[in-house]
C-alpha positions as CSV (number, residue, x, y, z in Angstrom):
1,X,129.3,66.9,105.9
2,X,129.7,69.4,103.1
3,X,126.1,70.6,103.3
4,X,126.3,71.3,107.1
5,X,126.2,75.1,107.8
6,X,129.4,76.6,109.1
7,X,129.5,78.1,112.6
8,X,129.4,81.7,111.2
9,X,126.4,80.7,109.0
10,X,124.6,79.4,112.0
11,X,125.3,82.5,114.0
12,X,124.1,84.9,111.2
13,X,121.1,82.7,110.4
14,X,119.9,82.7,114.0
15,X,120.4,86.4,114.3
16,X,118.6,87.0,111.1
17,X,115.6,84.9,112.3
18,X,115.3,87.1,115.4
19,X,115.7,90.3,113.4
20,X,113.2,89.4,110.7
21,X,110.7,88.1,113.2
22,X,110.9,91.4,115.1
23,X,109.7,93.2,111.9
24,X,106.3,91.4,112.1
25,X,103.4,91.8,114.6
26,X,103.3,88.1,115.1
27,X,105.1,85.0,113.7
28,X,104.4,81.4,114.7
29,X,107.6,79.9,113.2
30,X,110.5,81.2,111.2
31,X,113.6,79.6,109.8
32,X,116.4,81.5,108.0
33,X,119.3,79.9,106.2
34,X,122.2,82.1,105.2
35,X,125.1,80.8,103.1
36,X,128.3,82.8,103.5
37,X,131.8,82.7,105.0
38,X,133.8,84.9,107.3
39,X,135.4,86.9,104.5
40,X,132.1,87.6,102.8
41,X,130.5,88.4,106.2
42,X,133.0,91.1,106.7
43,X,132.4,92.4,103.2
44,X,128.7,92.4,103.7
45,X,127.9,89.6,101.2
46,X,126.1,86.2,101.3
47,X,125.8,83.6,98.6
48,X,122.1,83.0,99.3
49,X,119.4,83.5,101.9
50,X,116.3,81.3,102.3
51,X,113.4,82.2,104.6
52,X,110.5,80.0,105.5
53,X,107.9,81.3,107.9
54,X,104.4,80.3,109.1
55,X,101.6,82.3,110.7
56,X,103.1,85.7,109.8
57,X,100.9,88.7,110.8
58,X,101.7,92.3,109.7
59,X,99.8,95.5,109.7
60,X,97.7,93.9,112.5
61,X,95.2,92.2,110.1
62,X,97.3,90.9,107.3
63,X,98.1,87.3,108.0
64,X,100.0,84.8,105.8
65,X,99.7,81.1,106.5
66,X,103.0,80.2,104.9
67,X,105.8,82.1,103.2
68,X,109.0,81.0,101.4
69,X,111.5,83.5,100.1
70,X,114.8,82.6,98.2
71,X,117.5,85.0,96.9
72,X,121.0,84.7,95.7
73,X,124.0,87.1,95.9
74,X,122.6,89.4,98.6
75,X,124.5,92.5,99.8
76,X,123.7,93.2,103.5
77,X,125.4,94.4,106.6
78,X,125.7,91.0,108.2
79,X,127.4,92.3,111.3
80,X,124.5,94.7,112.0
81,X,122.1,91.8,111.4
82,X,123.7,90.0,114.4
83,X,122.6,93.0,116.5
84,X,119.0,93.0,115.1
85,X,119.2,95.5,112.2
86,X,118.3,94.1,108.8
87,X,119.2,96.5,106.0
88,X,119.9,95.9,102.4
89,X,123.0,97.6,100.9
90,X,121.8,97.1,97.3
91,X,118.4,95.9,95.9
92,X,117.9,92.2,95.4
93,X,116.0,89.8,93.2
94,X,114.1,87.0,94.9
95,X,111.5,84.3,94.3
96,X,108.7,83.8,96.8
97,X,105.7,81.5,97.5
98,X,103.0,82.9,99.7
99,X,100.0,80.9,100.9
100,X,96.9,82.4,102.4
101,X,93.8,80.8,103.7
102,X,90.3,81.9,102.8
103,X,90.0,83.3,106.4
104,X,93.3,85.2,106.0
105,X,92.1,86.8,102.7
106,X,88.8,87.9,104.1
107,X,90.4,89.3,107.2
108,X,92.9,91.3,105.1
109,X,90.3,92.4,102.5
110,X,88.3,94.2,105.1
111,X,91.3,95.5,107.1
112,X,91.9,99.2,107.6
113,X,95.3,98.9,105.9
114,X,93.9,97.3,102.7
115,X,91.0,99.8,102.6
116,X,93.5,102.7,102.9
117,X,95.5,101.3,99.9
118,X,92.4,100.6,97.7
119,X,89.8,103.1,98.6
120,X,88.1,103.3,95.2
121,X,88.4,102.3,91.6
122,X,87.8,104.7,88.7
123,X,86.3,103.3,85.5
124,X,85.9,105.1,82.1
125,X,82.6,103.8,80.7
126,X,82.1,105.3,77.3
127,X,83.6,108.6,78.3
128,X,81.8,108.7,81.7
129,X,83.9,108.3,84.9
130,X,82.3,106.0,87.4
131,X,83.9,105.4,90.8
132,X,83.4,102.1,92.7
133,X,84.0,102.1,96.4
134,X,84.0,98.6,98.0
135,X,82.3,98.1,101.3
136,X,82.1,94.7,102.9
137,X,83.7,92.1,100.6
138,X,84.0,88.3,101.0
139,X,86.0,85.8,99.0
140,X,85.3,82.1,98.6
141,X,88.0,79.8,97.3
142,X,86.3,76.8,95.6
143,X,89.4,74.8,94.7
144,X,88.8,74.4,90.9
145,X,90.6,77.5,89.8
146,X,87.6,79.7,90.5
147,X,87.2,82.5,93.1
148,X,83.8,83.7,94.3
149,X,83.2,87.2,95.5
150,X,80.3,88.7,97.4
151,X,79.6,92.0,99.1
152,X,78.5,95.6,98.6
153,X,79.9,98.5,96.6
154,X,79.0,102.1,96.4
155,X,78.8,103.5,92.8
156,X,79.3,107.2,92.1
157,X,78.2,108.2,88.6
158,X,77.4,111.8,87.3
159,X,76.7,113.0,90.8
160,X,74.4,110.1,91.7
161,X,75.5,107.7,94.5
162,X,73.9,104.3,95.0
163,X,74.6,101.1,96.8
164,X,74.7,97.7,95.2
165,X,75.1,94.2,96.6
166,X,76.5,91.4,94.4
167,X,77.9,87.9,94.0
168,X,80.4,87.0,91.3
169,X,82.4,84.1,90.2
170,X,85.6,84.4,88.2
171,X,87.9,81.8,86.7
172,X,91.6,82.5,86.8
173,X,93.6,82.6,83.6
174,X,94.6,79.1,82.3
175,X,97.3,78.8,79.7
176,X,96.3,81.2,76.9
177,X,92.7,81.7,78.3
178,X,92.1,85.1,79.8
179,X,90.4,85.9,83.2
180,X,86.8,84.9,82.8
181,X,83.7,86.2,84.6
182,X,81.5,83.1,84.8
183,X,78.6,84.5,86.8
184,X,77.4,87.8,88.2
185,X,74.2,88.5,90.2
186,X,72.9,91.7,91.8
187,X,71.6,91.0,95.2
188,X,70.7,94.6,96.3
189,X,70.0,97.8,94.4
190,X,69.4,98.4,90.7
191,X,72.3,96.4,89.2
192,X,74.8,97.6,86.6
193,X,74.8,98.1,82.9
194,X,76.4,95.7,80.5
195,X,78.9,98.4,79.5
196,X,80.0,98.9,83.1
197,X,80.2,95.1,83.7
198,X,82.5,94.7,80.6
199,X,84.6,97.7,81.6
200,X,85.1,96.3,85.1
201,X,86.0,92.9,83.7
202,X,88.6,94.5,81.3
203,X,90.0,96.4,84.2
204,X,90.4,93.2,86.2
205,X,92.1,91.6,83.3
206,X,94.4,94.6,83.0
207,X,95.4,94.3,86.6
208,X,96.0,90.6,86.3
209,X,98.2,91.2,83.3
210,X,100.2,93.9,85.0
211,X,104.0,93.2,84.9
212,X,104.3,93.9,88.6
213,X,102.7,95.3,91.7
214,X,104.6,97.6,94.1
215,X,104.0,97.4,97.9
216,X,106.2,99.5,100.2
217,X,109.3,99.3,98.1
218,X,108.9,95.7,97.0
219,X,107.9,95.1,93.3
220,X,106.1,91.8,92.9
221,X,105.5,90.0,89.6
222,X,102.9,87.2,90.0
223,X,104.0,84.2,88.0
224,X,101.3,81.8,89.1
225,X,98.1,81.6,91.2
226,X,97.0,78.3,92.5
227,X,93.5,78.0,94.0
228,X,92.7,75.1,96.3
229,X,89.7,74.6,98.5
230,X,90.0,77.3,101.2
231,X,93.6,78.2,100.2
232,X,95.4,80.5,97.7
233,X,99.0,80.2,96.7
234,X,100.9,82.9,94.9
235,X,104.2,82.3,93.2
236,X,106.1,85.5,92.5
237,X,109.3,87.1,91.5
238,X,110.3,90.1,93.7
239,X,112.6,93.1,93.3
240,X,113.3,94.4,96.8
241,X,114.8,97.8,97.2
242,X,114.5,97.7,101.0
243,X,112.8,95.5,103.5
244,X,109.4,97.0,104.5
245,X,108.9,98.2,108.0
246,X,106.0,96.0,109.1
247,X,106.3,96.1,112.9
248,X,103.9,98.4,114.5
């Protein structure tokens, strides 16, 4: 059958599965499909690579329920891949779908790794710099395009530090509609001013509208967010300079 993989494709695909799985702390299942031929293998090229994985854990507390990655025209040392070394010869463009459960998100949100990457957020409120440091945070995925947040943050403003508990509900952008804060309630502390609330919302919109986010050499452009009850799916374009080293 014309769609059946060649023997060399099977060999490289199986080797790539083991090599990529070794990059993670845990992986429940992984399937890699490499399309190439013997001549391209020797030259270090493949027509396409598709990766599908479930139950992927990286950085100890970052878990992904499902992940699909597709790329065309990849330049990689395929012979080294057979021996467990996955290295890109040139950057690649890829598309990806990542699905996280509500439990995955909350585990990641309070992990040491995420905390180290996003320790604080500075906001300019009418010329005054206010720093927000998240403490315990929790996400609730309601399934109607809305995401609930709750937790505590520490506010540092003009030498004064105070703690505030809150709950919030945001609606993701739909068509031409922007990110919308539907509800906000202070559950502990003095609350925040309207000016600070508006500045924070505008900052969140700015982040959502960013052309890309960069994580360990991988630039991600989020094309779509799909919120279902208890699950969040991200559809992205990715520019990968090098595969991140995720295995501890």
